[in-house]
PyMOL Python script that loads the backbone (N, CA, C, O; Angstrom):
from pymol import cmd

cmd.read_pdbstr("""\
ATOM      1  N   MET A   1      10.758  32.556  15.735  1.00  0.00           N
ATOM      2  CA  MET A   1      11.178  33.765  16.538  1.00  0.00           C
ATOM      3  C   MET A   1      11.932  33.157  17.682  1.00  0.00           C
ATOM      4  O   MET A   1      11.490  32.142  18.220  1.00  0.00           O
ATOM      5  N   PHE A   2      13.049  33.720  18.084  1.00  0.00           N
ATOM      6  CA  PHE A   2      13.798  33.434  19.315  1.00  0.00           C
ATOM      7  C   PHE A   2      13.771  34.573  20.300  1.00  0.00           C
ATOM      8  O   PHE A   2      13.954  35.749  19.982  1.00  0.00           O
ATOM      9  N   VAL A   3      13.535  34.149  21.491  1.00  0.00           N
ATOM     10  CA  VAL A   3      13.541  35.248  22.625  1.00  0.00           C
ATOM     11  C   VAL A   3      14.548  34.749  23.725  1.00  0.00           C
ATOM     12  O   VAL A   3      14.583  33.584  24.122  1.00  0.00           O
ATOM     13  N   ASP A   4      15.309  35.696  24.144  1.00  0.00           N
ATOM     14  CA  ASP A   4      16.180  35.427  25.287  1.00  0.00           C
ATOM     15  C   ASP A   4      15.594  36.050  26.583  1.00  0.00           C
ATOM     16  O   ASP A   4      14.980  37.116  26.537  1.00  0.00           O
ATOM     17  N   PHE A   5      15.783  35.398  27.691  1.00  0.00           N
ATOM     18  CA  PHE A   5      15.258  35.904  28.911  1.00  0.00           C
ATOM     19  C   PHE A   5      16.419  35.998  29.978  1.00  0.00           C
ATOM     20  O   PHE A   5      17.425  35.300  29.854  1.00  0.00           O
ATOM     21  N   LYS A   6      16.270  36.792  30.926  1.00  0.00           N
ATOM     22  CA  LYS A   6      17.419  37.094  31.814  1.00  0.00           C
ATOM     23  C   LYS A   6      17.682  35.902  32.669  1.00  0.00           C
ATOM     24  O   LYS A   6      18.842  35.684  33.017  1.00  0.00           O
ATOM     25  N   ASN A   7      16.669  35.070  33.060  1.00  0.00           N
ATOM     26  CA  ASN A   7      16.981  33.842  33.765  1.00  0.00           C
ATOM     27  C   ASN A   7      15.940  32.834  33.450  1.00  0.00           C
ATOM     28  O   ASN A   7      14.952  33.078  32.757  1.00  0.00           O
ATOM     29  N   ALA A   8      16.218  31.663  34.008  1.00  0.00           N
ATOM     30  CA  ALA A   8      15.330  30.418  33.740  1.00  0.00           C
ATOM     31  C   ALA A   8      13.944  30.655  34.260  1.00  0.00           C
ATOM     32  O   ALA A   8      12.964  30.264  33.625  1.00  0.00           O
ATOM     33  N   GLU A   9      13.842  31.289  35.405  1.00  0.00           N
ATOM     34  CA  GLU A   9      12.470  31.502  35.940  1.00  0.00           C
ATOM     35  C   GLU A   9      11.625  32.415  35.086  1.00  0.00           C
ATOM     36  O   GLU A   9      10.412  32.216  35.035  1.00  0.00           O
ATOM     37  N   ASP A  10      12.162  33.369  34.434  1.00  0.00           N
ATOM     38  CA  ASP A  10      11.410  34.282  33.516  1.00  0.00           C
ATOM     39  C   ASP A  10      11.068  33.380  32.283  1.00  0.00           C
ATOM     40  O   ASP A  10       9.936  33.431  31.803  1.00  0.00           O
ATOM     41  N   ALA A  11      11.932  32.635  31.813  1.00  0.00           N
ATOM     42  CA  ALA A  11      11.699  31.792  30.620  1.00  0.00           C
ATOM     43  C   ALA A  11      10.545  30.740  30.847  1.00  0.00           C
ATOM     44  O   ALA A  11       9.657  30.540  30.019  1.00  0.00           O
ATOM     45  N   ASN A  12      10.654  30.085  32.066  1.00  0.00           N
ATOM     46  CA  ASN A  12       9.569  29.177  32.418  1.00  0.00           C
ATOM     47  C   ASN A  12       8.241  29.793  32.579  1.00  0.00           C
ATOM     48  O   ASN A  12       7.236  29.188  32.204  1.00  0.00           O
ATOM     49  N   LEU A  13       8.175  31.007  33.136  1.00  0.00           N
ATOM     50  CA  LEU A  13       6.994  31.743  33.175  1.00  0.00           C
ATOM     51  C   LEU A  13       6.386  32.087  31.865  1.00  0.00           C
ATOM     52  O   LEU A  13       5.198  31.847  31.649  1.00  0.00           O
ATOM     53  N   ALA A  14       7.190  32.663  30.948  1.00  0.00           N
ATOM     54  CA  ALA A  14       6.790  32.943  29.566  1.00  0.00           C
ATOM     55  C   ALA A  14       6.238  31.647  28.874  1.00  0.00           C
ATOM     56  O   ALA A  14       5.219  31.647  28.183  1.00  0.00           O
ATOM     57  N   LEU A  15       6.974  30.596  29.115  1.00  0.00           N
ATOM     58  CA  LEU A  15       6.582  29.285  28.442  1.00  0.00           C
ATOM     59  C   LEU A  15       5.171  28.862  28.897  1.00  0.00           C
ATOM     60  O   LEU A  15       4.300  28.550  28.085  1.00  0.00           O
ATOM     61  N   ALA A  16       4.996  28.866  30.151  1.00  0.00           N
ATOM     62  CA  ALA A  16       3.762  28.455  30.791  1.00  0.00           C
ATOM     63  C   ALA A  16       2.588  29.478  30.425  1.00  0.00           C
ATOM     64  O   ALA A  16       1.441  29.060  30.268  1.00  0.00           O
ATOM     65  N   THR A  17       2.884  30.720  30.306  1.00  0.00           N
ATOM     66  CA  THR A  17       1.872  31.734  29.938  1.00  0.00           C
ATOM     67  C   THR A  17       1.490  31.786  28.487  1.00  0.00           C
ATOM     68  O   THR A  17       0.310  31.966  28.185  1.00  0.00           O
ATOM     69  N   ILE A  18       2.387  31.643  27.601  1.00  0.00           N
ATOM     70  CA  ILE A  18       2.264  31.691  26.121  1.00  0.00           C
ATOM     71  C   ILE A  18       1.829  30.425  25.470  1.00  0.00           C
ATOM     72  O   ILE A  18       0.971  30.438  24.588  1.00  0.00           O
ATOM     73  N   HIS A  19       2.395  29.342  25.878  1.00  0.00           N
ATOM     74  CA  HIS A  19       2.076  28.039  25.221  1.00  0.00           C
ATOM     75  C   HIS A  19       0.627  27.678  25.300  1.00  0.00           C
ATOM     76  O   HIS A  19       0.091  27.585  26.405  1.00  0.00           O
ATOM     77  N   GLY A  20      -0.042  27.468  24.192  1.00  0.00           N
ATOM     78  CA  GLY A  20      -1.381  27.138  24.152  1.00  0.00           C
ATOM     79  C   GLY A  20      -2.390  28.337  24.124  1.00  0.00           C
ATOM     80  O   GLY A  20      -3.604  28.171  24.005  1.00  0.00           O
ATOM     81  N   HIS A  21      -1.778  29.574  24.246  1.00  0.00           N
ATOM     82  CA  HIS A  21      -2.614  30.804  24.286  1.00  0.00           C
ATOM     83  C   HIS A  21      -3.314  31.024  22.854  1.00  0.00           C
ATOM     84  O   HIS A  21      -2.662  30.886  21.819  1.00  0.00           O
ATOM     85  N   ALA A  22      -4.631  31.363  22.849  1.00  0.00           N
ATOM     86  CA  ALA A  22      -5.192  31.638  21.535  1.00  0.00           C
ATOM     87  C   ALA A  22      -4.744  32.890  20.942  1.00  0.00           C
ATOM     88  O   ALA A  22      -4.801  33.934  21.590  1.00  0.00           O
ATOM     89  N   PHE A  23      -4.297  32.850  19.739  1.00  0.00           N
ATOM     90  CA  PHE A  23      -3.828  34.037  18.983  1.00  0.00           C
ATOM     91  C   PHE A  23      -5.039  34.723  18.340  1.00  0.00           C
ATOM     92  O   PHE A  23      -5.218  35.940  18.380  1.00  0.00           O
ATOM     93  N   ASP A  24      -5.866  33.833  17.737  1.00  0.00           N
ATOM     94  CA  ASP A  24      -7.225  34.234  17.145  1.00  0.00           C
ATOM     95  C   ASP A  24      -8.061  33.066  17.138  1.00  0.00           C
ATOM     96  O   ASP A  24      -7.726  32.098  17.820  1.00  0.00           O
ATOM     97  N   ALA A  25      -9.216  33.041  16.378  1.00  0.00           N
ATOM     98  CA  ALA A  25     -10.105  31.985  16.327  1.00  0.00           C
ATOM     99  C   ALA A  25      -9.626  30.730  15.844  1.00  0.00           C
ATOM    100  O   ALA A  25     -10.170  29.674  16.168  1.00  0.00           O
ATOM    101  N   LYS A  26      -8.521  30.796  14.998  1.00  0.00           N
ATOM    102  CA  LYS A  26      -8.036  29.576  14.262  1.00  0.00           C
ATOM    103  C   LYS A  26      -6.585  29.192  14.661  1.00  0.00           C
ATOM    104  O   LYS A  26      -6.098  28.125  14.289  1.00  0.00           O
ATOM    105  N   HIS A  27      -5.894  30.097  15.439  1.00  0.00           N
ATOM    106  CA  HIS A  27      -4.499  29.879  15.607  1.00  0.00           C
ATOM    107  C   HIS A  27      -4.087  29.959  17.104  1.00  0.00           C
ATOM    108  O   HIS A  27      -4.671  30.751  17.844  1.00  0.00           O
ATOM    109  N   THR A  28      -3.118  29.176  17.551  1.00  0.00           N
ATOM    110  CA  THR A  28      -2.740  28.951  18.960  1.00  0.00           C
ATOM    111  C   THR A  28      -1.262  29.036  18.991  1.00  0.00           C
ATOM    112  O   THR A  28      -0.576  28.437  18.164  1.00  0.00           O
ATOM    113  N   PHE A  29      -0.728  29.819  19.993  1.00  0.00           N
ATOM    114  CA  PHE A  29       0.778  29.886  20.184  1.00  0.00           C
ATOM    115  C   PHE A  29       1.296  28.535  20.641  1.00  0.00           C
ATOM    116  O   PHE A  29       0.724  27.930  21.547  1.00  0.00           O
ATOM    117  N   LYS A  30       2.327  28.070  20.054  1.00  0.00           N
ATOM    118  CA  LYS A  30       3.028  26.894  20.463  1.00  0.00           C
ATOM    119  C   LYS A  30       4.494  27.369  20.827  1.00  0.00           C
ATOM    120  O   LYS A  30       5.114  28.080  20.036  1.00  0.00           O
ATOM    121  N   VAL A  31       5.012  26.988  21.969  1.00  0.00           N
ATOM    122  CA  VAL A  31       6.295  27.473  22.378  1.00  0.00           C
ATOM    123  C   VAL A  31       7.180  26.338  22.646  1.00  0.00           C
ATOM    124  O   VAL A  31       6.736  25.407  23.318  1.00  0.00           O
ATOM    125  N   ASN A  32       8.469  26.302  22.169  1.00  0.00           N
ATOM    126  CA  ASN A  32       9.407  25.283  22.434  1.00  0.00           C
ATOM    127  C   ASN A  32      10.722  25.971  22.960  1.00  0.00           C
ATOM    128  O   ASN A  32      11.118  27.083  22.612  1.00  0.00           O
ATOM    129  N   ARG A  33      11.340  25.114  23.866  1.00  0.00           N
ATOM    130  CA  ARG A  33      12.689  25.609  24.300  1.00  0.00           C
ATOM    131  C   ARG A  33      13.665  25.424  23.186  1.00  0.00           C
ATOM    132  O   ARG A  33      13.501  24.542  22.343  1.00  0.00           O
ATOM    133  N   PHE A  34      14.701  26.262  23.170  1.00  0.00           N
ATOM    134  CA  PHE A  34      15.717  26.134  22.146  1.00  0.00           C
ATOM    135  C   PHE A  34      16.407  24.838  22.267  1.00  0.00           C
ATOM    136  O   PHE A  34      16.846  24.281  21.262  1.00  0.00           O
ATOM    137  N   SER A  35      16.538  24.276  23.566  1.00  0.00           N
ATOM    138  CA  SER A  35      17.211  23.041  23.716  1.00  0.00           C
ATOM    139  C   SER A  35      16.371  21.773  23.193  1.00  0.00           C
ATOM    140  O   SER A  35      16.855  20.640  23.196  1.00  0.00           O
ATOM    141  N   ASP A  36      15.140  22.046  22.766  1.00  0.00           N
ATOM    142  CA  ASP A  36      14.291  20.998  22.297  1.00  0.00           C
ATOM    143  C   ASP A  36      14.467  20.811  20.760  1.00  0.00           C
ATOM    144  O   ASP A  36      13.989  19.827  20.195  1.00  0.00           O
ATOM    145  N   ILE A  37      15.160  21.773  20.098  1.00  0.00           N
ATOM    146  CA  ILE A  37      15.308  21.680  18.700  1.00  0.00           C
ATOM    147  C   ILE A  37      15.916  20.492  18.206  1.00  0.00           C
ATOM    148  O   ILE A  37      15.494  19.989  17.164  1.00  0.00           O
ATOM    149  N   GLU A  38      16.914  19.960  18.874  1.00  0.00           N
ATOM    150  CA  GLU A  38      17.572  18.772  18.512  1.00  0.00           C
ATOM    151  C   GLU A  38      16.574  17.540  18.463  1.00  0.00           C
ATOM    152  O   GLU A  38      16.641  16.674  17.591  1.00  0.00           O
ATOM    153  N   LYS A  39      15.666  17.549  19.461  1.00  0.00           N
ATOM    154  CA  LYS A  39      14.719  16.471  19.510  1.00  0.00           C
ATOM    155  C   LYS A  39      13.795  16.496  18.180  1.00  0.00           C
ATOM    156  O   LYS A  39      13.486  15.448  17.614  1.00  0.00           O
ATOM    157  N   TYR A  40      13.439  17.576  17.790  1.00  0.00           N
ATOM    158  CA  TYR A  40      12.563  17.747  16.638  1.00  0.00           C
ATOM    159  C   TYR A  40      13.396  17.510  15.306  1.00  0.00           C
ATOM    160  O   TYR A  40      12.847  17.032  14.314  1.00  0.00           O
ATOM    161  N   ALA A  41      14.696  17.848  15.317  1.00  0.00           N
ATOM    162  CA  ALA A  41      15.540  17.510  14.087  1.00  0.00           C
ATOM    163  C   ALA A  41      15.707  15.981  13.876  1.00  0.00           C
ATOM    164  O   ALA A  41      15.988  15.539  12.762  1.00  0.00           O
ATOM    165  N   GLU A  42      15.532  15.182  14.949  1.00  0.00           N
ATOM    166  CA  GLU A  42      15.828  13.805  14.848  1.00  0.00           C
ATOM    167  C   GLU A  42      14.499  13.020  14.725  1.00  0.00           C
ATOM    168  O   GLU A  42      14.543  11.804  14.912  1.00  0.00           O
ATOM    169  N   LEU A  43      13.454  13.546  14.461  1.00  0.00           N
ATOM    170  CA  LEU A  43      12.183  12.946  14.276  1.00  0.00           C
ATOM    171  C   LEU A  43      12.269  11.899  13.097  1.00  0.00           C
ATOM    172  O   LEU A  43      12.946  12.198  12.114  1.00  0.00           O
ATOM    173  N   ASP A  44      11.671  10.790  13.147  1.00  0.00           N
ATOM    174  CA  ASP A  44      11.498   9.903  12.121  1.00  0.00           C
ATOM    175  C   ASP A  44      10.387  10.435  11.148  1.00  0.00           C
ATOM    176  O   ASP A  44       9.242  10.611  11.565  1.00  0.00           O
ATOM    177  N   GLU A  45      10.730  10.682   9.880  1.00  0.00           N
ATOM    178  CA  GLU A  45       9.944  11.294   8.899  1.00  0.00           C
ATOM    179  C   GLU A  45       9.214  10.299   7.976  1.00  0.00           C
ATOM    180  O   GLU A  45       8.666  10.654   6.933  1.00  0.00           O
ATOM    181  N   THR A  46       9.244   8.937   8.459  1.00  0.00           N
ATOM    182  CA  THR A  46       8.604   7.912   7.672  1.00  0.00           C
ATOM    183  C   THR A  46       7.080   8.059   7.837  1.00  0.00           C
ATOM    184  O   THR A  46       6.550   8.135   8.945  1.00  0.00           O
ATOM    185  N   TYR A  47       6.397   8.094   6.658  1.00  0.00           N
ATOM    186  CA  TYR A  47       4.958   8.339   6.751  1.00  0.00           C
ATOM    187  C   TYR A  47       4.298   6.925   7.170  1.00  0.00           C
ATOM    188  O   TYR A  47       4.612   5.886   6.589  1.00  0.00           O
ATOM    189  N   VAL A  48       3.434   6.963   8.141  1.00  0.00           N
ATOM    190  CA  VAL A  48       2.645   5.887   8.562  1.00  0.00           C
ATOM    191  C   VAL A  48       1.111   6.267   8.371  1.00  0.00           C
ATOM    192  O   VAL A  48       0.570   7.207   8.953  1.00  0.00           O
ATOM    193  N   GLU A  49       0.562   5.512   7.585  1.00  0.00           N
ATOM    194  CA  GLU A  49      -0.876   5.760   7.305  1.00  0.00           C
ATOM    195  C   GLU A  49      -1.649   5.422   8.468  1.00  0.00           C
ATOM    196  O   GLU A  49      -1.482   4.348   9.046  1.00  0.00           O
ATOM    197  N   PRO A  50      -2.567   6.365   8.880  1.00  0.00           N
ATOM    198  CA  PRO A  50      -3.406   6.114  10.112  1.00  0.00           C
ATOM    199  C   PRO A  50      -4.371   5.014   9.920  1.00  0.00           C
ATOM    200  O   PRO A  50      -4.778   4.706   8.800  1.00  0.00           O
ATOM    201  N   GLU A  51      -4.731   4.434  10.977  1.00  0.00           N
ATOM    202  CA  GLU A  51      -5.809   3.357  10.911  1.00  0.00           C
ATOM    203  C   GLU A  51      -7.066   3.962  10.691  1.00  0.00           C
ATOM    204  O   GLU A  51      -7.355   4.995  11.295  1.00  0.00           O
ATOM    205  N   LEU A  52      -7.914   3.387   9.824  1.00  0.00           N
ATOM    206  CA  LEU A  52      -9.320   3.879   9.640  1.00  0.00           C
ATOM    207  C   LEU A  52     -10.225   3.434  10.723  1.00  0.00           C
ATOM    208  O   LEU A  52     -10.209   2.267  11.113  1.00  0.00           O
ATOM    209  N   GLU A  53     -10.983   4.296  11.200  1.00  0.00           N
ATOM    210  CA  GLU A  53     -12.010   3.941  12.323  1.00  0.00           C
ATOM    211  C   GLU A  53     -13.313   3.558  11.531  1.00  0.00           C
ATOM    212  O   GLU A  53     -13.543   4.019  10.413  1.00  0.00           O
ATOM    213  N   ASP A  54     -14.096   2.743  12.139  1.00  0.00           N
ATOM    214  CA  ASP A  54     -15.361   2.307  11.646  1.00  0.00           C
ATOM    215  C   ASP A  54     -16.280   3.541  11.665  1.00  0.00           C
ATOM    216  O   ASP A  54     -16.323   4.262  12.662  1.00  0.00           O
ATOM    217  N   TYR A  55     -16.973   3.771  10.631  1.00  0.00           N
ATOM    218  CA  TYR A  55     -18.002   4.822  10.636  1.00  0.00           C
ATOM    219  C   TYR A  55     -19.115   4.564  11.565  1.00  0.00           C
ATOM    220  O   TYR A  55     -19.729   3.497  11.533  1.00  0.00           O
ATOM    221  N   THR A  56     -19.396   5.522  12.403  1.00  0.00           N
ATOM    222  CA  THR A  56     -20.631   5.505  13.293  1.00  0.00           C
ATOM    223  C   THR A  56     -21.444   6.787  13.063  1.00  0.00           C
ATOM    224  O   THR A  56     -21.026   7.907  13.359  1.00  0.00           O
ATOM    225  N   PRO A  57     -22.594   6.541  12.533  1.00  0.00           N
ATOM    226  CA  PRO A  57     -23.415   7.732  12.084  1.00  0.00           C
ATOM    227  C   PRO A  57     -23.935   8.374  13.575  1.00  0.00           C
ATOM    228  O   PRO A  57     -24.219   7.696  14.563  1.00  0.00           O
ATOM    229  N   ARG A  58     -23.977   9.589  13.496  1.00  0.00           N
ATOM    230  CA  ARG A  58     -24.461  10.393  14.663  1.00  0.00           C
ATOM    231  C   ARG A  58     -25.716  11.087  14.359  1.00  0.00           C
ATOM    232  O   ARG A  58     -25.942  11.473  13.212  1.00  0.00           O
ATOM    233  N   VAL A  59     -26.550  11.269  15.324  1.00  0.00           N
ATOM    234  CA  VAL A  59     -27.877  12.015  15.144  1.00  0.00           C
ATOM    235  C   VAL A  59     -27.665  13.351  15.621  1.00  0.00           C
ATOM    236  O   VAL A  59     -27.230  13.479  16.766  1.00  0.00           O
ATOM    237  N   TRP A  60     -27.909  14.396  14.907  1.00  0.00           N
ATOM    238  CA  TRP A  60     -27.661  15.788  15.382  1.00  0.00           C
ATOM    239  C   TRP A  60     -29.127  16.420  15.357  1.00  0.00           C
ATOM    240  O   TRP A  60     -29.917  16.253  14.428  1.00  0.00           O
ATOM    241  N   PHE A  61     -29.356  17.098  16.398  1.00  0.00           N
ATOM    242  CA  PHE A  61     -30.733  17.863  16.501  1.00  0.00           C
ATOM    243  C   PHE A  61     -30.322  19.408  16.461  1.00  0.00           C
ATOM    244  O   PHE A  61     -29.427  19.898  17.149  1.00  0.00           O
ATOM    245  N   LEU A  62     -31.104  20.082  15.561  1.00  0.00           N
ATOM    246  CA  LEU A  62     -30.970  21.514  15.458  1.00  0.00           C
ATOM    247  C   LEU A  62     -32.016  22.189  16.438  1.00  0.00           C
ATOM    248  O   LEU A  62     -33.212  21.903  16.389  1.00  0.00           O
ATOM    249  N   VAL A  63     -31.528  23.027  17.255  1.00  0.00           N
ATOM    250  CA  VAL A  63     -32.416  23.714  18.196  1.00  0.00           C
ATOM    251  C   VAL A  63     -32.511  25.080  17.776  1.00  0.00           C
ATOM    252  O   VAL A  63     -31.477  25.730  17.619  1.00  0.00           O
ATOM    253  N   PRO A  64     -33.792  25.657  17.550  1.00  0.00           N
ATOM    254  CA  PRO A  64     -33.886  27.092  17.164  1.00  0.00           C
ATOM    255  C   PRO A  64     -33.189  27.961  18.221  1.00  0.00           C
ATOM    256  O   PRO A  64     -33.236  27.648  19.410  1.00  0.00           O
ATOM    257  N   SER A  65     -32.533  29.068  17.780  1.00  0.00           N
ATOM    258  CA  SER A  65     -31.892  29.960  18.769  1.00  0.00           C
ATOM    259  C   SER A  65     -32.901  30.665  19.688  1.00  0.00           C
ATOM    260  O   SER A  65     -32.557  31.213  20.735  1.00  0.00           O
ATOM    261  N   SER A  66     -34.157  30.622  19.241  1.00  0.00           N
ATOM    262  CA  SER A  66     -35.141  31.321  20.226  1.00  0.00           C
ATOM    263  C   SER A  66     -35.409  30.369  21.339  1.00  0.00           C
ATOM    264  O   SER A  66     -35.851  30.815  22.398  1.00  0.00           O
ATOM    265  N   LEU A  67     -35.180  29.096  21.191  1.00  0.00           N
ATOM    266  CA  LEU A  67     -35.422  28.178  22.369  1.00  0.00           C
ATOM    267  C   LEU A  67     -34.201  28.104  23.271  1.00  0.00           C
ATOM    268  O   LEU A  67     -33.092  27.721  22.898  1.00  0.00           O
ATOM    269  N   HIS A  68     -34.524  28.517  24.523  1.00  0.00           N
ATOM    270  CA  HIS A  68     -33.376  28.465  25.494  1.00  0.00           C
ATOM    271  C   HIS A  68     -33.516  27.305  26.354  1.00  0.00           C
ATOM    272  O   HIS A  68     -34.570  27.076  26.948  1.00  0.00           O
ATOM    273  N   LEU A  69     -32.487  26.563  26.442  1.00  0.00           N
ATOM    274  CA  LEU A  69     -32.392  25.317  27.315  1.00  0.00           C
ATOM    275  C   LEU A  69     -31.497  25.561  28.487  1.00  0.00           C
ATOM    276  O   LEU A  69     -30.284  25.667  28.306  1.00  0.00           O
ATOM    277  N   PHE A  70     -32.027  25.657  29.683  1.00  0.00           N
ATOM    278  CA  PHE A  70     -31.180  25.909  30.840  1.00  0.00           C
ATOM    279  C   PHE A  70     -31.492  24.878  31.909  1.00  0.00           C
ATOM    280  O   PHE A  70     -30.890  24.899  32.982  1.00  0.00           O
TER     281      PHE A  70
END
""", "prot")
cmd.dss("prot")
cmd.show_as("cartoon", "prot")
cmd.util.cbc("prot")
cmd.orient("prot")
């Protein structure tokens, strides 16, 4: 979606307000300036496999919901 604003101040306010705003439980708004499109068009698309981290087991404790810890 593209949105035009009357001036740069309004555009900056909208960007600061909307970017990162939760849309629902699983989705978040991401906002880019139109001038940033070229930056994304020139991204290197070469796949680089991520480094594997050593597995560290974690201990999880289940606390009954009737137990209030304050």
